[in-house]
N, C-alpha and C positions, 0 to 999 in steps of 0.2 A: 553461390550460396555459402554463408560462413558457418563455422562451428561454433561461434560465439553465441551466447544466450543473454536474454534479459535478466536483470537483476531485479528480484521481487521480495517484498517484505509485507507480512500481514500483521495486524494488530487489532485488538478487540478493546474498545474503550466506550464507557458509557452506554452500552448496549448496542455499539455500532462496530462493524467489522470493516476496517480499512485495509486497502490494498495499495502499496506504493510500488510503482513499476519503473524501472530506470532501463530504457531500452538501449540496445546496442546501436552505436552509429557507426555504420560501415566506412564512411569517409574519415572519421576521427581513428577508426580502429580501437575504439574504447566505448565505455559507457557515454550516454548523452549528457550526463551532468543535470538532467531534468527528470524529476519524478512526475509521471501521470498518477493522480491520485483518484482512487475508486472507492466506493462503498459497495459491500455485498449484502443487500437485503435478506433477511431470513437465516443469515449464517451467525451462529453464536460460537462462543469460545469453546464449547465442549465439541462442536462440530469440527472446529479447525484442528483439534487433536486427533481426529480420524485421518487415516492416510487417504481416504477418498474426499475428504473435506476440501482440500486444495482444488481438486477438479471442480468441484461444485462452486467454489468461489469464482473461478474464472468463467463459468457458465452465467452466473447471475450478476456479475460486476457492473456497476454503473458509474460512468466517468462523473468526476466532480470538477477537478482542477489541475493545473500544472504548477510546479514550483521548483526551484533550484535545488539540487541535492544539498548544497551547502547550508540551506535553511532547515533542514530536517536534522534534528539532534538525536542520536541514538546513545544507548549505553555503550560501553567500550567493546562489547562483543558484536554490536550491530544485530542482536538476536533476542534481547530480552524486553527492552523498553524503548518507547519513542517519548520525547519530551511532551508531557500532557498539555502545556500551554499552546502548543502547535495545533494539537487536536481540537482543544477548546475553541480555537480561532476558526478552524475549518467548520466546526459544528455551527457556530454563530454565523459566519459569512455566508455559509450556503444552506442554512436553515434545515440542518439534517436532524432526523428523528429516529430513535431505535426501531428496528424491525425491518 
C-alpha cells in the first residue's frame, strides 16, 4: 500500500458541483494524468465551505467522464478557478442540470 493519495479539485459552476479526481498510478509512481470527472448532486457552494462538505461530496458523487489533465485549465494556484468553457462543454455534452 502506498502513502500517495489522489489529487482532487472541486468547483461550483452554474448550480453544479464538479469534482475532478486524478488518481495515483502505482506503476508510474505519479498521478495518472487523467481526471475522472464527477458531479455531486445536491451540494452547493456554501456547503463546500463547510469542513464536512467534502465528505458529503464523496458520498454523493456521480461519475460523468474522463479527460486528460492537460485539457483542464486552472488559474495559476490550481485552487481558485477552472476554465469555464470546459465546464460549459461538459454540461452540454452530458446534459447536466443543477441539483
